[in-house]
N, C-alpha and C positions, 0 to 999 in steps of 0.2 A: 239171209239165206240159211236154210236149215242144213244140218249135217246129213251126209249120205253114208252108206255102208263103206265106201272106199276111204272115208276120213277116219281111219282107225286111230291115228295119233290123237286127233281132236276128241274123238269119242272116249278114248282112254283117259284123257285129262278131265273130261266132264265126269266120268265114272269115279275117278280118284277123288275129285272134289265132293261128289255126292255121297260116296261110300268110303271115307278115309280109313275106316277101321277094318275093311274087308280085304283079305288076302285074295287076289285074283286067281291064284293057283287052286283055291278051294272051290271055285265056282264050276258048275256044270254048264254046258253050252245052252240048254233050254232056259236056264235061269239068267244067264248072261244076255241072251237075246231079249228076254222080257225087260231087263233093266235098260238095255239100249233103247228099246222101243218107248220106254217111259221117260227118257231124257227130254227135257223141255226143248232143246235145240234140234232134236233129231226129227228128220222129215224124209223118210224114204219108204219104199214098199217092202213090207216084211218078206215078200216072195223073193226078193233079190238077195236074201241072206242065205249063206251056206256055211258049211263047216270051216272052210278056208277063211272066210270073212271073219267068223267068230274067233278063230285061232289068231288071226292078225291083230284083232282088237285085244284079246287076252294077252298076247305077247307084248304089245305096246304098253298095256296097263302094268304088266309085271316089270317092265323096264322103268316106268315112272314110280312104281311102288317101292322098288329096292333102293 
């Protein structure tokens, strides 16, 4: 089963694995959204994404990154 927007922790782990050198604080939301959509395990409608969703993903990624 693919990842959905609500799976912020799992998405963050996949992003950390794919982009280990990237500081998530440096990303802008449009770029973050594109990276999430490009993840192999991600399978959800782009229309279901909003600023709160991206913020949750970014915060989870920052927790894992630190």
